C-alpha positions as CSV (number, residue, x, y, z in Angstrom):
1,M,119.3,206.1,-82.5
2,P,116.4,205.0,-85.3
3,S,113.8,203.6,-84.1
4,Y,113.6,199.2,-84.2
5,A,110.9,199.5,-86.7
6,D,113.3,200.7,-89.1
7,F,116.1,199.2,-88.1
8,Y,114.2,195.9,-88.7
9,R,113.5,197.3,-91.9
10,Q,116.6,197.9,-93.5
11,S,118.2,194.6,-92.7
12,I,115.0,193.1,-94.8
13,D,115.2,195.6,-97.8
14,Q,118.6,196.4,-97.8
15,P,120.1,193.0,-96.2
16,D,123.4,193.7,-98.1
17,A,124.3,197.1,-96.6
18,F,122.8,196.2,-93.4
19,W,125.0,193.2,-92.8
20,A,128.0,194.6,-94.5
21,E,127.7,196.8,-91.2
22,Q,127.2,194.5,-88.8
23,A,130.9,192.7,-90.6
24,Q,132.8,195.4,-88.7
25,L,132.2,193.9,-85.3
26,I,134.4,191.4,-85.7
27,D,138.0,191.0,-87.2
28,W,138.6,189.9,-90.4
29,H,142.2,188.8,-92.1
30,Q,140.5,188.9,-95.2
31,P,137.4,190.8,-95.6
32,P,134.6,189.5,-97.5
33,Q,134.0,190.5,-101.3
34,Q,130.1,189.4,-101.2
35,I,127.6,189.5,-98.6
36,C,125.3,187.3,-99.6
37,D,125.1,184.6,-101.8
38,Y,121.9,183.4,-102.7
39,S,122.3,181.6,-105.9
40,N,121.3,178.6,-104.8
41,P,118.4,178.4,-102.7
42,P,117.7,177.4,-99.7
43,F,121.2,177.5,-99.1
44,A,122.6,180.9,-98.6
45,K,126.6,181.6,-98.1
46,W,127.2,184.8,-95.9
47,F,130.5,187.0,-96.5
48,V,131.9,185.3,-99.1
49,G,135.7,185.6,-99.5
50,G,136.0,186.9,-96.6
51,T,138.8,184.6,-93.5
52,T,138.1,185.1,-90.4
53,N,138.8,182.7,-87.1
54,L,136.3,182.8,-84.0
55,C,139.4,181.9,-81.2
56,H,140.7,184.7,-82.5
57,N,137.2,186.8,-82.4
58,A,136.6,185.7,-79.2
59,I,140.2,186.0,-77.4
60,D,143.2,187.1,-79.5
61,R,141.9,190.7,-80.6
62,H,140.9,191.1,-77.0
63,L,144.4,190.7,-75.8
64,K,146.2,194.0,-76.5
65,D,143.6,195.6,-74.3
66,R,142.1,193.1,-71.7
67,A,144.8,190.5,-71.2
68,S,144.4,190.4,-67.2
69,Q,141.0,190.5,-67.3
70,P,138.8,187.7,-66.5
71,A,137.6,186.2,-69.4
72,L,136.0,182.5,-68.5
73,V,134.9,181.9,-64.6
74,A,134.3,178.1,-63.9
75,I,131.7,177.3,-60.7
76,S,131.1,173.9,-59.4
77,T,129.0,173.6,-56.8
78,E,128.9,170.1,-57.2
79,T,133.0,169.5,-56.3
80,G,132.7,173.1,-54.7
81,T,135.4,174.8,-56.9
82,E,135.9,178.0,-58.9
83,R,138.7,179.5,-61.2
84,S,139.0,182.1,-63.1
85,Y,141.1,182.6,-66.1
86,S,142.1,186.0,-67.8
87,F,141.9,186.2,-71.2
88,A,146.0,185.6,-71.2
89,E,145.7,182.4,-69.1
90,L,142.8,181.0,-71.3
91,H,144.6,182.1,-74.6
92,A,148.0,180.0,-73.1
93,E,145.2,177.0,-72.4
94,V,143.6,176.8,-75.3
95,Q,146.6,176.5,-77.6
96,R,148.1,173.9,-75.3
97,M,144.9,172.1,-76.1
98,A,144.9,173.2,-79.6
99,A,148.7,171.5,-79.5
100,V,147.5,168.7,-78.2
101,L,144.9,167.7,-80.6
102,Q,147.5,168.9,-83.1
103,S,150.0,165.6,-81.8
104,L,147.1,163.3,-82.0
105,G,146.5,163.9,-85.4
106,V,143.7,166.3,-85.9
107,K,143.7,168.7,-89.0
108,Q,141.6,171.5,-90.6
109,G,138.5,170.6,-91.7
110,D,138.5,167.4,-88.9
111,R,135.9,166.5,-86.2
112,V,136.6,166.5,-82.9
113,L,133.7,165.2,-80.7
114,I,133.2,166.6,-77.3
115,Y,131.8,164.6,-74.6
116,M,132.1,166.7,-71.0
117,P,130.8,168.3,-67.9
118,M,130.7,171.6,-67.6
119,I,134.2,172.3,-66.8
120,A,136.8,174.4,-68.2
121,E,138.8,172.0,-69.9
122,A,135.4,171.4,-72.3
123,A,135.5,175.4,-73.7
124,F,139.4,175.5,-74.1
125,A,138.6,172.1,-76.5
126,M,136.0,174.2,-78.3
127,L,138.2,177.5,-78.6
128,A,141.0,175.1,-79.8
129,C,139.2,173.0,-82.4
130,V,137.8,176.1,-83.9
131,R,141.7,178.1,-83.6
132,I,143.3,175.0,-85.8
133,G,140.3,175.1,-88.2
134,A,138.7,171.7,-86.4
135,L,134.7,171.2,-86.5
136,H,133.7,170.4,-82.9
137,S,130.6,168.6,-81.9
138,V,129.2,169.0,-78.7
139,V,127.2,165.8,-77.4
140,F,126.0,166.7,-74.0
141,G,127.7,164.7,-70.8
142,G,125.9,161.9,-69.9
143,F,124.1,160.9,-72.6
144,A,123.5,156.7,-73.3
145,S,126.0,155.1,-75.2
146,G,123.7,154.3,-78.1
147,S,122.7,157.8,-78.3
148,L,126.6,158.5,-78.2
149,A,127.5,156.2,-81.0
150,S,124.9,157.4,-83.1
151,R,126.5,160.5,-83.2
152,I,130.1,158.8,-83.2
153,E,129.1,157.1,-86.4
154,D,127.5,160.2,-88.0
155,A,130.5,162.9,-86.7
156,E,133.4,160.4,-87.9
157,P,135.9,161.9,-85.8
158,V,139.5,162.0,-85.1
159,A,139.3,162.4,-81.9
160,I,136.9,162.6,-78.4
161,V,137.4,164.8,-75.9
162,S,135.7,163.2,-72.2
163,A,136.5,163.2,-68.8
164,D,136.1,160.2,-66.4
165,A,132.9,161.9,-65.0
166,G,130.1,164.4,-64.4
167,S,128.5,164.8,-61.1
168,R,125.1,165.8,-60.6
169,G,123.4,166.6,-57.0
170,G,126.4,165.5,-55.6
171,K,126.5,162.0,-57.3
172,S,129.2,161.6,-59.9
173,V,127.9,160.6,-63.3
174,P,130.5,158.0,-64.8
175,Y,131.4,159.2,-68.4
176,K,133.8,156.9,-69.5
177,P,132.1,153.4,-69.5
178,L,129.3,155.2,-71.6
179,L,132.2,156.5,-74.1
180,D,133.5,153.3,-74.4
181,E,130.7,151.2,-74.7
182,A,129.5,153.7,-77.8
183,I,132.8,153.5,-79.2
184,A,132.3,149.8,-79.2
185,L,128.8,150.3,-80.8
186,S,129.9,152.7,-83.7
187,K,130.9,151.8,-86.9
188,H,133.3,154.9,-87.1
189,K,136.4,154.1,-84.5
190,P,138.3,157.8,-83.4
191,A,142.1,157.4,-83.6
192,A,142.3,159.0,-80.0
193,V,140.4,159.7,-76.8
194,L,141.9,162.3,-74.9
195,M,140.9,162.3,-71.1
196,V,140.2,164.8,-68.5
197,D,140.4,162.7,-65.1
198,R,138.7,164.8,-62.4
199,G,139.1,162.2,-59.9
200,L,135.7,161.4,-59.3
201,V,135.9,157.7,-60.5
202,P,138.4,155.4,-61.9
203,A,138.2,155.3,-65.5
204,A,140.2,152.8,-67.1
205,M,142.3,153.9,-70.1
206,H,142.4,151.5,-73.3
207,A,146.0,151.3,-74.5
208,G,147.2,153.0,-77.9
209,R,143.9,154.8,-78.1
210,D,143.3,156.9,-74.7
211,H,145.4,160.0,-73.3
212,D,145.7,161.6,-70.1
213,W,145.3,165.4,-70.9
214,A,147.2,167.0,-68.1
215,A,150.2,164.7,-69.2
216,L,150.1,165.5,-73.1
217,R,149.8,169.5,-71.6
218,A,152.6,169.6,-69.3
219,Q,154.1,168.4,-72.7
220,H,152.9,171.4,-74.2
221,L,152.8,174.2,-71.6
222,N,155.1,176.9,-74.1
223,A,152.8,175.8,-77.2
224,T,152.7,178.6,-79.8
225,V,149.8,177.4,-82.2
226,P,148.6,180.4,-84.4
227,C,144.7,180.6,-85.4
228,V,144.1,179.1,-89.0
229,W,142.5,181.9,-91.1
230,V,139.0,180.0,-92.6
231,E,137.3,180.9,-95.0
232,S,133.7,182.4,-93.9
233,T,131.3,180.1,-95.1
234,H,133.7,176.7,-93.6
235,P,132.2,175.0,-91.1
236,S,132.8,176.2,-87.3
237,Y,130.9,173.2,-85.5
238,T,127.8,170.6,-85.9
239,L,125.6,170.1,-83.3
240,Y,123.0,167.7,-83.1
241,T,119.3,168.4,-82.0
242,S,117.7,166.8,-79.1
243,G,115.0,164.1,-79.4
244,T,116.1,163.5,-83.0
245,T,114.7,159.9,-84.1
246,G,116.2,157.6,-86.6
247,K,119.7,159.5,-87.9
248,P,121.0,162.0,-85.7
249,K,120.2,165.2,-87.6
250,G,123.5,167.2,-87.2
251,V,122.9,170.9,-87.9
252,Q,125.7,172.2,-89.8
253,R,127.3,175.7,-88.5
254,D,129.5,178.2,-90.7
255,T,132.3,180.6,-89.4
256,G,132.1,184.3,-90.2
257,G,128.2,184.5,-90.4
258,Y,127.8,182.9,-87.0
259,A,130.8,185.2,-85.6
260,V,128.9,188.3,-86.9
261,A,125.6,187.3,-85.9
262,L,127.1,186.4,-82.2
263,A,128.7,190.3,-82.1
264,A,125.2,191.7,-83.5
265,S,123.3,190.0,-81.0
266,M,125.7,191.3,-78.0
267,K,125.7,194.3,-79.1
268,H,121.8,194.9,-80.1
269,I,119.8,192.3,-78.3
270,F,121.3,192.1,-75.2
271,D,122.9,195.9,-75.1
272,A,126.1,194.2,-73.8
273,G,129.4,195.0,-73.7
274,A,133.1,194.4,-72.3
275,G,132.7,197.8,-69.8
276,Q,135.0,200.7,-69.4
277,T,138.5,199.0,-68.3
278,D,142.0,200.0,-68.7
279,F,143.9,196.8,-68.2
280,T,147.1,197.9,-69.7
281,A,149.4,195.4,-68.9
282,G,148.7,191.6,-68.0
283,P,149.6,189.5,-64.3
284,P,153.3,189.2,-63.5
285,Q,154.6,186.5,-64.4
286,G,153.0,183.4,-62.7
287,E,149.8,185.1,-61.6
288,S,146.4,184.4,-62.1
289,A,144.1,187.3,-62.9
290,A,142.5,189.3,-59.7
291,P,138.8,188.2,-59.0
292,L,136.2,190.2,-60.5
293,G,135.2,193.0,-57.9
294,G,138.9,192.5,-56.4
295,S,141.1,196.2,-56.1
296,D,144.2,195.7,-58.1
297,P,146.1,199.2,-58.6
298,R,147.1,197.9,-62.2
299,E,143.4,198.1,-63.3
300,R,140.3,200.0,-63.5
301,R,137.1,197.6,-63.9
302,S,133.3,198.1,-64.5
303,V,133.3,194.4,-66.3
304,G,130.4,193.2,-68.3
305,V,129.8,189.8,-67.3
306,F,127.6,186.9,-68.9
307,F,126.5,184.2,-66.6
308,A,124.3,181.3,-68.7
309,T,123.2,178.6,-67.1
310,S,123.3,176.4,-70.4
311,D,125.4,173.6,-70.9
312,I,127.7,173.7,-74.0
313,G,125.8,170.2,-75.1
314,W,122.9,172.8,-76.0
315,V,123.0,175.3,-78.7
316,V,122.6,178.1,-76.2
317,G,125.6,177.2,-74.4
318,H,128.0,177.7,-78.0
319,S,126.5,180.6,-78.3
320,Y,125.9,182.5,-74.6
321,I,128.3,180.6,-72.8
322,I,131.2,180.5,-74.9
323,Y,131.3,182.8,-77.6
324,G,128.9,185.6,-77.5
325,P,130.7,186.7,-74.3
326,L,133.8,186.5,-75.2
327,I,133.9,187.8,-78.8
328,A,132.0,191.0,-76.9
329,G,135.0,191.0,-75.0
330,M,133.2,189.9,-71.5
331,T,133.4,187.8,-68.2
332,T,131.5,184.5,-69.3
333,I,130.8,182.2,-65.8
334,M,130.7,178.6,-66.9
335,Y,128.4,176.7,-64.4
336,E,128.5,173.3,-63.0
337,G,125.4,172.5,-60.4
338,L,122.1,172.7,-59.7
339,P,120.0,176.0,-59.1
340,T,119.2,174.6,-56.0
341,R,122.4,173.4,-54.3
342,P,123.6,174.0,-51.6
343,D,120.1,176.1,-51.3
344,A,117.8,177.9,-54.1
345,G,120.1,181.5,-53.7
346,V,123.2,179.6,-55.2
347,W,122.4,181.7,-58.8
348,W,122.2,185.1,-56.9
349,S,125.3,184.3,-55.0
350,I,126.9,184.0,-58.2
351,V,125.5,187.2,-59.0
352,E,126.2,189.4,-56.2
353,K,130.0,188.0,-55.9
354,Y,131.1,187.9,-59.8
355,K,128.8,191.1,-60.3
356,V,126.7,189.4,-63.1
357,T,125.3,192.1,-65.8
358,H,123.6,189.5,-67.7
359,M,121.7,186.9,-66.8
360,F,120.4,184.3,-69.7
361,S,118.4,181.2,-68.4
362,A,115.2,178.7,-69.2
363,P,111.5,179.0,-67.9
364,T,111.8,175.5,-66.3
365,A,114.9,176.8,-64.0
366,V,112.9,179.5,-62.9
367,R,109.8,177.8,-62.1
368,V,112.0,174.9,-59.9
369,L,112.8,178.2,-58.3
370,K,109.5,179.5,-57.9
371,K,108.7,176.0,-55.9
372,H,111.3,177.5,-52.8
373,D,111.3,180.9,-50.6
374,A,111.2,184.1,-52.6
375,S,113.2,185.2,-49.8
376,W,116.4,183.9,-51.7
377,L,116.3,186.5,-54.1
378,K,116.5,189.0,-51.6
379,K,119.5,187.6,-49.7
380,Y,121.8,188.4,-52.4
381,D,122.7,192.4,-54.0
382,V,121.7,192.2,-57.8
383,S,122.2,195.6,-58.2
384,T,124.3,194.7,-61.2
385,L,122.1,192.4,-63.0
386,K,120.3,194.7,-66.1
387,A,118.1,191.9,-66.9
388,L,117.0,187.9,-67.3
389,W,116.3,186.4,-70.6
390,L,115.1,183.3,-70.8
391,A,114.5,180.7,-73.7
392,G,114.2,177.0,-74.2
393,E,110.4,177.2,-73.5
394,P,107.7,178.8,-73.5
395,L,107.4,181.7,-70.6
396,D,104.0,181.4,-68.9
397,E,102.9,184.8,-67.7
398,P,102.7,183.8,-63.9
399,T,106.6,182.4,-63.6
400,A,107.4,185.5,-65.3
401,Q,105.6,187.8,-63.2
402,W,106.6,185.9,-60.4
403,I,110.5,186.5,-61.0
404,S,109.8,189.5,-62.4
405,D,108.3,190.8,-58.7
406,A,111.1,188.8,-57.4
407,L,114.3,190.6,-59.2
408,Q,112.6,193.9,-59.9
409,V,114.4,193.6,-63.3
410,P,113.4,192.8,-66.7
411,I,112.7,189.7,-67.9
412,I,112.7,189.0,-71.4
413,D,111.8,186.4,-73.0
414,N,113.4,184.8,-76.7
415,Y,112.2,182.2,-78.9
416,W,114.9,180.2,-81.4
417,Q,116.1,176.9,-82.1
418,T,119.1,175.2,-82.4
419,E,118.7,175.6,-86.3
420,T,119.1,179.3,-85.6
421,G,121.9,179.8,-83.0
422,W,120.6,183.4,-82.2
423,P,117.2,184.9,-81.5
424,I,114.4,184.7,-83.6
425,L,112.3,186.6,-81.8
426,T,113.2,188.8,-78.5
427,L,113.9,192.6,-78.0
428,A,116.5,194.5,-79.0
429,N,117.0,197.2,-76.7
430,G,120.6,197.5,-77.6
431,V,118.5,199.4,-80.8
432,E,115.7,200.8,-78.7
433,Q,114.0,200.5,-75.5
434,Q,111.2,198.2,-75.7
435,T,108.7,197.3,-73.2
436,T,108.0,193.4,-72.5
437,R,104.8,191.5,-72.9
438,F,104.3,188.7,-70.4
439,G,104.0,185.6,-72.5
440,S,105.1,186.6,-75.2
441,P,108.9,186.5,-76.8
442,G,108.7,189.9,-78.4
443,K,109.5,190.9,-82.1
444,A,111.0,189.6,-85.0
445,M,114.5,190.4,-85.0
446,Y,116.8,191.9,-87.6
447,G,117.4,189.8,-90.8
448,Y,114.6,187.4,-89.8
449,N,112.1,187.8,-92.9
450,V,108.9,186.4,-90.2
451,K,106.1,185.3,-91.7
452,L,102.9,183.8,-90.4
453,I,101.4,180.7,-92.9
454,D,98.0,179.2,-93.2
455,E,99.5,175.8,-93.4
456,S,96.9,174.0,-95.5
457,N,97.3,176.7,-98.6
458,G,100.9,178.0,-97.7
459,E,99.1,182.3,-97.8
460,E,100.7,184.5,-95.3
461,L,98.3,185.6,-92.6
462,T,99.0,189.3,-92.3
463,G,96.0,190.7,-89.9
464,P,96.4,190.7,-86.4
465,N,95.8,187.8,-83.5
466,Q,95.7,184.9,-86.8
467,K,96.9,181.8,-86.2
468,G,99.4,180.2,-88.5
469,V,102.8,178.9,-89.0
470,V,105.7,180.7,-87.9
471,A,107.8,180.5,-91.0
472,I,111.0,182.2,-91.9
473,E,111.6,183.6,-95.6
474,G,114.6,182.7,-97.1
475,P,117.6,183.4,-97.1
476,L,118.0,182.6,-93.5
477,P,119.9,185.6,-91.3
478,P,123.7,185.0,-90.8
479,G,124.4,182.3,-88.0
480,C,121.4,180.0,-88.9
481,M,122.3,176.7,-89.8
482,Q,123.9,176.3,-93.4
483,T,122.4,172.8,-93.6
484,V,122.0,169.3,-91.9
485,W,125.8,167.6,-91.9
486,R,126.6,165.8,-94.9
487,D,122.6,165.5,-96.1
488,D,121.6,168.6,-98.0
489,E,118.6,166.9,-99.0
490,R,117.1,166.7,-95.8
491,F,117.9,170.1,-94.8
492,V,115.7,171.1,-97.6
493,N,112.4,168.4,-97.6
494,T,112.8,168.8,-93.6
495,Y,112.7,172.2,-93.2
496,W,111.5,174.0,-96.4
497,K,109.0,171.7,-98.2
498,S,106.6,171.1,-95.3
499,I,104.1,174.3,-96.3
500,P,102.1,173.2,-99.7
501,G,103.2,175.6,-102.3
502,R,106.2,177.7,-101.2
503,L,110.0,177.5,-100.4
504,I,109.9,178.5,-96.8
505,Y,111.8,177.8,-93.4
506,S,109.5,176.3,-91.6
507,T,109.8,176.7,-87.5
508,F,107.5,173.7,-86.6
509,D,105.8,176.4,-84.5
510,W,102.3,177.9,-84.1
511,G,102.1,181.4,-83.5
512,I,99.8,184.2,-83.4
513,R,101.2,188.2,-83.7
514,D,99.3,191.3,-82.6
515,A,98.7,194.4,-83.8
516,D,101.9,195.7,-82.2
517,G,103.9,193.4,-84.0
518,Y,105.1,191.1,-81.1
519,Y,104.4,187.3,-81.5
520,F,103.2,184.6,-79.0
521,I,104.0,180.8,-79.5
522,L,101.3,178.6,-79.3
523,G,102.7,175.3,-79.3
524,R,104.6,172.7,-81.9
525,T,102.4,172.2,-85.5
526,D,102.3,168.3,-83.8
527,D,100.9,169.6,-80.4
528,V,97.7,170.7,-81.7
529,I,95.2,169.4,-80.1
530,N,91.9,168.2,-82.3
531,V,89.0,168.1,-80.5
532,A,86.0,167.3,-82.5
533,G,87.0,169.4,-85.3
534,H,88.5,172.7,-82.4
535,R,91.8,172.8,-83.0
536,L,93.3,173.8,-79.8
537,G,97.2,174.6,-78.9
538,T,98.4,172.8,-75.9
539,R,100.7,176.0,-75.3
540,E,97.3,178.3,-74.5
541,I,95.9,175.5,-72.1
542,E,99.1,175.3,-70.0
543,E,99.1,178.9,-70.0
544,S,96.0,179.0,-68.8
545,I,96.0,176.4,-66.0
546,S,99.4,177.7,-64.7
547,S,97.8,181.1,-63.7
548,H,95.6,179.0,-61.2
549,P,97.4,180.2,-57.9
550,N,98.1,176.4,-57.0
551,I,99.7,175.2,-59.8
552,A,103.2,175.9,-60.3
553,E,104.0,174.0,-63.5
554,V,101.6,172.3,-66.1
555,A,102.5,170.2,-69.6
556,V,99.6,169.1,-71.7
557,V,98.9,166.5,-74.4
558,G,96.7,165.3,-76.6
559,V,95.6,161.9,-75.8
560,A,93.6,160.1,-78.5
561,D,89.4,159.8,-77.9
562,S,87.3,157.3,-79.8
563,L,84.8,159.9,-79.5
564,K,86.0,163.6,-80.1
565,G,89.4,162.2,-81.6
566,Q,91.7,163.6,-79.2
567,V,90.5,165.3,-76.1
568,A,94.0,167.2,-73.5
569,M,95.2,165.8,-70.7
570,A,97.2,167.9,-68.0
571,F,100.2,166.8,-65.6
572,A,100.4,169.2,-63.0
573,V,102.8,169.9,-60.3
574,P,101.0,172.1,-57.2
575,R,102.6,174.3,-55.3
576,D,101.2,173.6,-52.1
577,A,100.8,169.6,-52.2
578,S,100.1,169.0,-48.2
579,G,96.2,169.5,-48.4
580,L,96.0,166.7,-51.3
581,T,96.1,163.5,-49.3
582,D,93.6,161.9,-50.4
583,D,91.3,161.3,-53.3
584,A,88.4,163.8,-52.6
585,A,91.1,166.6,-52.2
586,R,92.5,165.8,-55.0
587,L,89.8,165.8,-56.9
588,K,88.5,169.2,-55.9
589,L,91.5,170.6,-57.1
590,E,90.9,168.9,-60.6
591,G,87.7,170.5,-60.5
592,E,89.1,173.7,-59.9
593,V,91.4,173.8,-62.5
594,M,88.6,172.4,-64.9
595,K,86.6,175.7,-64.3
596,H,89.7,178.3,-64.4
597,V,90.5,177.1,-68.2
598,D,86.2,176.7,-68.6
599,S,86.3,180.5,-67.6
600,Q,89.4,181.4,-69.3
601,L,89.1,179.4,-72.8
602,G,85.4,177.8,-72.8
603,A,84.3,174.1,-72.2
604,V,85.9,172.8,-75.6
605,A,89.7,173.7,-73.9
606,R,88.9,171.6,-70.8
607,P,90.9,168.6,-69.9
608,S,89.9,165.2,-70.1
609,R,91.6,164.8,-66.7
610,V,94.4,166.8,-64.5
611,Y,96.7,164.2,-62.6
612,F,98.7,166.1,-60.0
613,V,102.2,164.7,-59.8
614,T,105.5,166.0,-58.0
615,V,107.7,166.5,-60.7
616,L,106.9,166.7,-64.7
617,P,109.6,164.5,-66.8
618,K,112.3,166.3,-68.6
619,T,115.2,165.9,-70.3
620,R,118.7,166.6,-68.5
621,S,118.7,170.0,-70.1
622,G,114.9,171.0,-68.7
623,K,112.8,170.5,-71.7
624,L,109.7,168.9,-70.8
625,L,108.8,165.1,-72.2
626,R,105.8,165.7,-74.0
627,R,106.0,163.1,-76.4
628,A,106.7,160.7,-74.0
629,L,103.8,161.9,-71.5
630,Q,101.2,161.3,-74.4
631,A,102.7,157.9,-75.6
632,V,101.6,156.7,-71.7
633,A,99.1,158.4,-71.5
634,E,97.9,156.4,-75.0
635,R,99.1,153.4,-73.4
636,R,101.8,153.7,-76.2
637,D,105.8,153.0,-75.7
638,P,107.3,156.1,-74.6
639,G,110.4,155.2,-76.9
640,D,114.1,156.3,-76.6
641,L,114.3,157.9,-73.2
642,T,118.5,158.6,-73.0
643,T,118.2,162.1,-72.5
644,M,115.6,161.7,-69.3
645,D,116.6,163.0,-66.3
646,D,114.7,161.2,-63.8
647,P,112.8,157.8,-64.9
648,A,110.9,157.6,-61.5
649,A,109.0,161.1,-62.9
650,L,107.5,159.3,-65.7
651,Q,107.0,155.6,-63.9
652,Q,104.9,158.3,-61.6
653,V,102.7,158.9,-64.8
654,K,102.2,155.2,-65.5
655,D,100.8,154.7,-62.1
656,L,98.3,157.4,-62.5
657,V,97.2,156.4,-65.9
658,G,96.9,153.0,-65.4
659,P,97.2,150.5,-67.5
C-alpha cells in the first residue's frame, strides 16, 4: 500500500492517470474518452465521452451477487415502523416509481422536485429520477411555503413528489398545505403532484394535478424500466444551499464524476465495502429479505452497513444515505426521528440490531447526546462499529473526546460543503491508517489541491500555523459542483473571484495547517471578529469556552461596538443549569468562562458578555443560526427564519439581550 502522502501527490501531479484508475470502481456503458476537459476554466468536465447511470451503479449491478441482501432499511421511531428492502426489492420499487413518473410525463432532462420526509418512498423517487435521466431537486421536508416556492420557480419541475406529513417528536408536520401554498405562490406550476399518504393527517387532493402513489403503484407493479445511459457530464441533480438569500443557489452535480467520487470515497476515506457474502439466490417469490444478523440457510453474511443520521434534504443525505453506500454494495439505513426519542440510546440500539459498521453524524447531534447520561452508550453492543464520522459543524475537542471515550472507536471529523459533494478534509484510512487530531478535520483529500491564501494579496501561505482562506486550485475534482443551475456567471463570480488576482475556488472559511498537514478550520471568513484591530475567529473562542467543564454547547458572534468596532458575544448552554437560579450565580459562571478564555487566548478574545440559554437557535438540520444570533444581538431583523427548528430558542436570546 502506498503512503497517503504518495497517494495524494499522484492525484495532484498525475490527475488523469489517478482518476482513470478510480473510474474503474464503477460500471460504464461506454468508457470515457477523456478523463478531464479543463479547456474552459473554471468549468471542469470529467470522464468526457463516457456513459453511465447512477441507479445502475447503486442497484442493478449488485443483483447478480447480492439480490437478497438488505439494501435499504427504513426506520421511523416517529411512527414505530421498520422495513428492510433487499436489492431485488429496491430494484422493483424503483422501477415502479420510475414508471409512475413516466406516466406523469417526466422525461430525460426534466426536473422532479422531491419534498419528502425520511421515508423509503423518498429514496425510491431519487433513484427513479436518475434511472430515467431526470434531475431530482430535493427540498428539505417542512420548508416554509415561500422558500419552497422560490425553489419550484428556479427548478421548474414537471412533477413534485411529496407526502401528507412528516413527524417530529411525535407531532405530525403537515406538508400538503405548505406545498399547495408554495405552488400558488410560484410562477411555475408543475403538471403533476405525486402524493404518498402516510395516514398522518388529511390531505386535500387537487383534481387533475394530484395523484395518489399507492393507486398508481398498483398499476405498475410489474413495471420494467431500463436505465437510461447518460453522458458522464449529464446533470444528476440540483440541490439548493441552505441559508441562501435572494434567488436560490442551485448546486448542479454531474453523473459520472459524482459516481466515481462516491465510489472512491467509500473505499479510500471510509474504508467501507459490501463485505463477504454468498447471496446466491434471491428470496422466494413473495418473501422479503431476511433481517440483518438473522439466520438464513441461503446466505453467509458479513455485510457492510452504513448509518448516516442526516436527511435527504442535505448533501450528506444524497451522498451517504442514498448513493455512496449503495454504490459500494452496502446496506444503508434511513432514519426518521430524533436522537433522543424514545430515549438517548435509540441510535445505539440501531447499531446493535443492524450490526452497523460505519456511522456518520453531526457534532450538533453528539452535543445533544452529551447532555444525557453516558450509560445509554454502554447499554448496547456497538462492537461492529469501525468508526464514527462527523461533519456539518466544527467538532470541538471536548465533544470529540466525550464521544470517543463513550464509544471506544475512532472519531473522525471531516469538512466539506454542499458544493463539493464529498469530503475536502478528513483522513483517508482506506489508504493509510492515520491518527485523529481532535479539533482538526484532517488532511487534504486526494484530488483537492488545497491552499491557504492571504485574502489581501492572493498569495499562498506555505508555512505552518499561518491563517488564511481555505481555497482549492482548479479543476475541482470529480463529484464537485459543475456550476450554479442556469447561472454560470454566478458560479464564477461567487466562488472563483473572491480572492484578488487569482481564479481559485474559495470555501469562505479561515483555516490553518500544522507542520504535519492537518488543517484546523477557524470559521467563516465573514465570521471574523475585528476587535480593535485584532482579527479573531469565532471558532477559536467557541473552542475555548466549550472546554469549560460546565459548558455543553456555545455559539460566538461578532457584535458591532462603537468603541472597538466589534466585540465577541457568547451564547452558551450549561451542562448543569440547576445552580443558575439567580443573577449572582449566572454572573459567577460568566466570570469563570471569561477567565477561562483569558487564560487560553488572552484578554483580547474575552467575550463582552456570556449569556446562558437552554437551547441554541438552529436550523432543522442542526446548523447554528449564527447570523440570526448576531442580528438579534445588534437589535436588527434576523431575516428569513423558515429553516429554524425552534422559534422559542431565538425568543429566549431576544429576552436576554433586551430591546
